[in-house]
N, C-alpha and C positions, 0 to 999 in steps of 0.2 A: 771592519772595525766599528764599534759604537762610539758615539760622541754625545755630550750633553747639549741640549737645545734650550735656548733662552728666548722668550718673547716678553717684551714689556711695552705696554701702551701708556704713554704719558698724557695726562689730561688736566683740565681745570678740576677743582675740588669736586669729587664724586659725592652723590647723596650718602651721608654717613649711615643712615639706617638700612640702606640697600647694599653697602659695600661688601659685606660678607657673602651675601647671596650672589652678587655679580662675580666675585672672586671664585667661588666654588663652581658656578655655571661655566665660566670661561675655561677653567681647568678641565671640567668634565667634558665640555664640547671638544677640546683638543684631544683628550684621551679617546673619545668615541671616534673622532676622525682618524686617528692613528690606527685604531683597531680595524676600522673599515678598510684601510689600505694594507692590513696585515703587517704593519710596521711594529716590530718588537721593541719594547723598552723595559727598563728595570723598575722605574718609579716615576710618579708625576707629583710635583710639589706646587701648590697654589700660593701666591703671594699677593698682598694688596696693601696700599697705604692711601691716604686721601687723594693723592694726585697720580696714582698709577695702579694698573692691574698687570700682574706678571705671572708667568708659568715657567717652571724649569722641568724639563723632561730628562731624566737620567738614563745614560747609556742607550740612546736611541740608535737603532741600526741605520747604516748609511744608504741602504736600498731595500726595496721590498724583496721578499724571498722569491727565488725562481722555482717554478714548478712545472712539471710536465702536464700538458693538457691533451686529453684524448676525447675526440668527438666521434661518436658512432653514427654512421649513416644508414641508408636502406640496405637490405640484403643484396648480395652480389647478383643473385639470380634476377632481381628486379632492376638492378642498376644497369645491366647489360642484356642486350637481346641475344638471340640464338647465334648471330654472326659475330658477337663480341663487340658490337657497337654500343656506345653509351646511350642510355635512355634519358628522358626528361628528368627522371628522378636523380640520376647521376649528375646531370648538368646543374640541377638546382642545388645539390649538395656542394658541388665544386664552387659555384658562384657564392653561396652563403659563406664559405670559408676562405674565399679569395685565392683560390688555386686553379691551375689549368686542369681540364678534364683528364689530360694525358698523365697528370701527376697523381691521379687517384690510385690508392692501393686498397687492398682488402685483407682482413684478418678474421680469424674466428673469435667470437666473443664468448666462446665456451659452449655455444648452442648452435650457431649458424655462422656462415661466412658473411661478413658485412663490410661495406666501405668504412674506412677509418681515416681520420685526419689527426695527425700528431703534431703538436707544436709546444713551444715553451712560453710561459707567461711570467710576469714579474720582472724584477731587476730594475724597476724604475728608481731613479735617484731620489732620495729623501728630500733633498733641497728643492727638487722640482714640485714636490707634493705639499710641502709645508705652507706656502702662501695661501693656497686654497683652503687648507685645513684650518688655519688661523682665522681667515676671513669668514669662513662658515660659522665658526664658533662665536665670533663677534656679532655676526648677524642674528644668531639665535639667542643672544643674551636676553634675560627677562626684563626688558626695559619698557615701561608702560607708555612713555612718550619720548620720542627722539627729537633732537633739535638740530637746526643748521645754524652756522655762524659765518659772518662776513659774506664773501662772495662764493664760498665753498658750497658744493652740492652734496658733500658728505654729511651723513647724519649719525649722531651718537648721543648718548645721554648727557655728555658735556663736551665742550670743544676739546679737540685733541691737539697735542703739540709735538710729540716725538714718538718714534717707534724704533725699538731694538728688536732685531731677529738675528741671533747668532747660533750657528751650528758648529760646535767646537769653538775654534778661534775665528771662524770665517763668517762674514756678513751674508745672510741669505738675501738674494736678489728678489725683493718684493716691494709692492706698493699697495697701500690700502688706506681708506679714509683720507686720501690726498697726501699721504706721507710716504717717503721712501725709507725703507729700513736702513738703519745705521747702527753704530755702536755707542752712541752718546746718550746718556741719561742726564737727569738734572737732580740736584740736591735739594735740601730743605729750603723752603721759600725765604727764610730769614737767616739761618745759620750758614747756608752754603748755596746761595742763589746764583749758581753757575752750572755750566755743563761739566760732565765727568765721563771720560772715556773708560769703557770696560772691555777686557780682552775676551772674556768667556763667562759662563754661568757662575763658576766659583768665584771669579774676580768680582763679579757683580754683587754677589751676596756678601763678600768681604768688604768691598769699598763703601757701599751705601751706608752701613752703620758706623764704620770706622772713620770715614772721611766726610761723607755728605750729610751726616746727622739724620738719616732716614732708617728707621726700623721697618724694613719692608715685610718681615715675617709677621703676619696678622696675629697668629696664635701666641707667638712669643711676646708681641707688643701688648696683647690683652692680658697675658699672665703677669707681665711687669706692672701694668696699670693696677691690677688687683693687689699685687704685693705692695706697691707704693701706697695705695689708698689705705690698706689695712695697717701698714706701718705708721702712717700719719695719724690714724685713729688711735692707735695704741699710745702714741705720745701724749695724748690728752685723756688717757684712761677711758676711751670710748670704743665703740664697735661701729664700723662703717656699715651702712645699709647699701649693699651692692645688688641692685636689680640687674638681671642679665640683659634685659633690653637696653637699659641705660649704659651698661658696660659695653655692649656691642656698638652703641651709637658713639660713645666717647672714643672707642678704639678706631672708629671710622673718621674721627675728627682730627686726630693728632698723628704726626709722624715721629715726633721725639717727645714722649710723655714725661712730664715732671709734675708730680702731685704736690699740692700746697694746701695748707689748712687756713681757713678764714674763720671769722667770728661775726655774730650778729648780737644785737642787744637782747638781754634776757627778757625784757618786757614782752617781746614777741611770743614767748612761750605760753602766754595766756591765750593765744589763738589756737584753735584745734591743730594738733600736730600734722594731721593729714593735709591741711591746706598749706602749711609751711613746706612740707615735704614735696607736695605737688608743685609748688612754685619753684623750689630748688631744682627738682629733677626736670620738669617740663620746660621751664623758661630758661634756666641757666646751665643745665647739665651738670649740676653739683651732686655729690654724694652726701646724703644726710648722715649724721652721727648720733647714735643713741648710747645711753649708759648700759650697765650690766643688766638693768631691769627692763630695758627696752624703751625707756623714756628719752624723748628727744633732747639733745644737748644744744646749746647756742653756738654750734660750730657747723661748718660745712667743709668738704674737701673738693677742690677743683683740680682738674688736670690740664696744665698749661701745655702749649705746643712749642714752648721755647725754654731754654735753660738760661734764665735771667741772671745777670750779675748782681741784681738787686731784687731778689724775690719779694721783699717787703712791699715794693711798689706794685708788683703784680697782685699780691694779696689785697692791698688797699683798694686797687681798682675793682676787684671782684666784690669786695665788701660794699663799695659804693653802689655797685650795680644791683646787688640783691636787696639793699635796704628799702628802696621805693616799692619793690615787689611785696616785701613783707609788711610794709606800712599799709599798702592797699588792702592786704588780707586782714590786718588788724582793724582798719577802718570799716570794712564790710561787715566784719564780725560784730563790732560794737553797734553799728547802725542797725543791723538785722535784729539784734537782741531787744531793740526798742519796740519791735512789732511782734505780736503773738502769732502763733501758727494758725490760729483760727482766722485772724485778720488776713494773713497771707493766703489762706484758702479762698477767701472771698475774691481775691485778685485773680483766681484761676478761671472765673466765669467767662471772661472774653477770650480765653486762650483755647483754640480749637484742638481737640484730640484727633477727631476725624470728622469731616464735614457732615456725614450722615449719622454720626454717633454722638454728636454734641461736644461740649467743652470738657476740659480736664476736670473741672468742678463736677460736671455730670458724671464723669467716670468715677470720681471718689464716692458719689452717692450710690452708684451701683455696687462698687467694691464693698461699701459699708453694709448694704443689704445682704450680699452674698457671704461676706465674712461672718455676719451674725448667724446666718443659716448654718455655715460650716461649724462654727463654734458650738452651736446648740447640738448638732449631731455628735460632736466629739466630747460633749460635757465640759467644754472649756469656758472661760469667762467671756460671756457674750458682750458685756459692756466694754471690756478692754479691746476686744477685737473690733468692735464698732468704732470706738474712738481712734484707734490706730489707723483704721481704714479711712476715716474722715480726713485725717491729717497727713496721710502718707505721701501726698504730692505737694504739700504746702511749700516746701523749701525750693521748689522749682522757680518760684518768682522772687527768691531772695537775692540780694546783691552778691552773696558769697558764691552761690551756684551760677549766677550770671557770669562771674569772672572765672570760677574754677568748676567747670562742668562735672568733673569727676567727684565733686563733693556732694552731689545729690544723694539724699538719704543720710549721709554722714552729717551734713549741716542740720537737717531736720532733727537728728538725734541730739546734737549739742543744744539746739534751741529748746527741745523738749525738756532736757535736763535743766536748762536755765529756768524754764517756767515751773519746774517742780512737778512735772507730770509723772505718772506711774512708771517705774523702771521698765516693765515689760512693754508698755506703750512706746516709750522712748526708743528702746532697742528695736522694736518692730519697724520703726520708720527707716532704719538703715538696713535691717535684715530682709525686708520684703523684696529687695532687689536681688537677693540671692536665690538660686545660683545664677551668676551673671554669665558663666561660660562652662563648657564641659570640664568636669573635675573640680569646679568651685565648691567651696564649703556651703552647707545648707544653714538656714536660720537655726539659732540655738533655742529660742523661745517658741512656745506654742503659739503665742499671739503673732509673732513674726511669720511663722509657718502658715498660719491661716490667712493672713493678709497677702502673703506671697502667692498662695493658691488662688485667692479671689481675684487678684490683679490680673494674673495670666489667663485665667478662665474667662474673665470678662472680655479681655482682648480677643481671645480665640473665638468666642461665640459671636462677638460683634463683627469682627472682620469677615468671618465666614458668612454671617447673616446678611451682609451687604454684597456678597458674591465676589469677594477679593481673595480667593484661595491662592496660596503661593504657587508660583510656577517654578520650573527648573532653575531659572536664573534670577527671578525676582521674588523677594520676600521682605518688603519694606517694613513690615511690623514684626519681623523676627519670630514668626509663628512656629518655625521648626524649633528654635531655642526655647520658646515658651512651652511647647508641647513636652519636650524632654524635661524641662524644669518641673512641670506639673507631675509627670510620671516619677521623677526622682523624689520629689517631696512626698508623694503618696506611698511609694515603695520603701524608701530608706527611712522615712519617719514612721513607718508601720501604721499608716492611717487607713482604716477599713471603710473607705468612702466609695460610693458608686459614681463613676465618672460621668455616665450618661445623666444621672440625676443632677449632678453639679452643673453640667452644661444646660440642662433644662431649666434649672433655677436661674442661671445667668441669662437665658433667653427671656425669662419672665421679667428680669430686671430691665432688659433692653426695651421691652414692650413694643411699641410701634416703630422703633428705630430699624428693626430688621424685618425681613419678609416672613416666609413660612418657618415658624419656630421649629416644628418637628423635623423638617428637612434640614434646617441649619444644624440641629443637634446630631442628626444622623451623619451628615457630611463631616462635621468637625470631629465626631467620635471616630469615624473611619480613618480620618487623617491621623489622629493620635495613635490609633492602633497600629497603623503602618510605621510610625516612629518607634513604637514598642517593639515591633518585629525587627526593625533595623538595630535596635539596642542589643537584642540577643544575638543577632548576626555578628555584631562587633565583638561580643563576648564568646564567639566561636561555639555557639549553641546551634545545632542543626535546625534548619527552617521547619522541618516536619515536626519537631518538638513543639514549637509555638503553634503550628497549625493544629496539632492534636488537642491542645488546650483551647484554642480559639474556636474550635468546632462546636464548643458548648455555648458560644455566643455570650460570654461573660462580660461584665462591664465594671468590675471592681479591680483596679490594677494590682493592688496588694495580693488579692486572691489569685489573680492570673499569674503573678510572679511566683508565688509559692508553688502553684501547680506546675509551672514551667520547670522550676528547679527539681521538683519531684519526678516529673516525666524524664527529664534529662538524666537523673540518677538511675531511674528504672531502665532506661535505654542501655546503660552500661552493664546491666546484669546479664549473665549468660542465658537466662530464660527469656529475655525480652523479645528476641527475634521470633522465636517460635510462638510466643503468646500474641505478639502483634499480628503474625500471619494467621493465627487461629481466630483472632477477633475480626480480621478482614474477611475471613471465610464465613464466619457467623453473620457478619454484616451483609454479605452478598446473599446468603441463604434467607435472611429475614426480609431483605429487599424484594426478593423474588416470590416470597410467600404471601398469600392473602389471609393468613391465619391471624386471629386476634392475639398478638404476642403478649398482651398484658395478662393473659390467663395464667393461673397458677399451675404448677407441675402436679400431676396426679401420681402419687407414689405407687398406686396400684397398677399403673400402666408401665412401670419400669420393668423391663425384662432382662436385658443384657447386664452382666456383671459390671461392665465399664460405665454404663449409664447410671446404674445404682450407686457406684462408687463416686462418680462425679456429682450426682445429686446430693449425696451425703456431705461431701466436701464443700459444696457451694453453700449449704446451710450453715456449716461450721464457720466458713470464711465470712459469711454475711454477718454472723454474730461477732466474730473476731474484729472485723474492720469497722463496725458501726461506731464504737467509741473513738477510734482513731480518726475516722472521717469527721465525726462531730467536733473533734478538737482541731480540725483543719491540718492534721498531720498527714499530708498527702504522700510524703516520702515513705512513711511507715505503712500506709495503706497499700501502696503499690508493691512494696517489698513483701508484705504478707501474701498478696495475691500471686506473686511470682511462683509460689510453690504449687500452683495449679497446673503448671506446664505438663507434668507427667500424666495426670489423669485426663487432661484435655487431649493430649496426643493419643492416649489409649482409647478415648472415646471415638475420635475420628478414625482410628485404625480398625476398630471392631464393631462400630455401630452404624447401621444404615439409617441416616436421618430421614431421607425421603422415602419412608416405607410405604408399601401399598395400602396398608391399613390407615385410614384417615386419622382415627383417634390416636394411634401410636405415633404417627407422623407429627400431629399437632403437639403432642406431649413432649416430643423430643425438641421441637422448635421452641417450645416454651422454656425448656431446660437451657437451651443455648441462649435464649434471650435473658434468662436469669444471670448467666455467665457474663454476657455483654454488659448488662446494667451494672454489675459490680465494678467493672473497669470504668464505665462511663460516668460513674460518680466523680472521678478525678479528671479524666480526659478520654478522647477517642484514640486509644492506642493503636487502632487498626491503621491509622495514618502513618505509623512508624514503619509499617511493612513496605519493602521496596516494591515499586510498580513493575509489572511485567509488560515489556514491550511486545 
């Protein structure tokens, strides 16, 4: 018969941001351990609250399944000599399986008579296996740093205080982390600060919320918090800003959630809302509230861990705590506004960006030069780009960013608006940090896009120039993220810029800071191309598609991207495989030929109907795709060339390319080269053909 199994480990308050991860890992570890032992169960349920990790396994079998084990040994004719005496092979088989030689038997395995040992395995009691399974799961939890406490030698993320292990109604005999398994849990630290006996898993899940003021179901607790916070916001005609990370953290902080609404003075709304929100979320774990238009309201929602008889006292306490935080933000904002961004920029001179690459001030000088270069290429406003580049790091030395580091860029934007700077310049100060992560939004303004490109390319070129290429585990300047940011900006913003040329321009800005400029550009470009390849791999585009395009040694990411999409679309056509194989065949022929392949086809030397037909079609297709290729419509170009499959197949079936007549042979090779060059305009599609081992 199957029974429910409950394990709960009681601890000091666990790290709230890691609670969900620990809960799921604990559950998964136990599930894996049960499966390894072939122990069947119906379902597994993870639970967690600030002071406990728990797992309930539903309908767990009481023992492992019994099964017949058949071990075949050596053939009987080898196991016994002519006199019927056992050989060393028979003795070795008997010793291996722990039986006497006299007990050996033989059977036919369907082919030959062999020694065989039959036994039964399984049938181990579940209660004997559970301690090791639980302990193994605890040891495998993703804990960065374990701690010891008191005189105990046990190690865990936090000190442990109790352990429940119940199989059905019975306590499992187990000891781990210095604790003996029992049936006593503990309630809420304030509402029910005492032990509570539980009979089984169902009793545990019933008593904790109904008696002990502990909502042990993490998902249920989180859903309740969301509902309470949203309801509180509705009471004041607002909308709660519920960030998932903050919601997870708050769920990890409370056992018995009670949402309460607090208020702060409206005068603080003069401070940038991002600073207020940051202070509420990061420092106090409050949920901000906005109106229907998304404007911040002078309210916050906190989630208490107690059900107070006088909630007004709790609210007042929270209001008292948040007021100094907001006052600081207001003070920093007002103080910073007395200093211009240009003055802040001068303070960047002693702040080192990188020892060999100078100060952050020096970096803004380089960004300015590169941004002006990019703006000129794109026909954008060079003066705006240069001004934004000059000021883009100024707010790093402001008091606001010194206190709220996530305000970098945003603070610069607000100070630029205060100074009355051009709107595009102001927006660029915050936008140039975008994209900050995979999937993040790109800058909206062209000025912001240009400065974002210049900033990242300056960093890439400089760090590669001093020989600090990222390794598998170390990337202190986030060059991987910078590379993907540059590629996204160029591709998604449809900017026809040459990446090698940009890197070269950045190398010129660095001057003597870096070593060999050409080598730096080559290395940095190769690194970024590899990131580009990985990009398409994540998009499920076959590696050979990117290889087919990159065989042309292109350096304009937007052009590369358009060709990759075109080749990927071509690859899906029914004609693609045959044409790829034909191109590969042509490539091999041309490689082995010493003929000047650039020579034109002599129509007078065309003899066979198949070669005449192909020559005529190639001329037609060349005229047809010329305007398509000129318009960079690579998809349409390859689609038009797909119709060459039949005449190409016919040519190879009926024409001897390597004819004895040299003039005839050279003319046919020239014809094939014309075919190959039509496809090579877009990519080397021969690389799409499967390799023959």
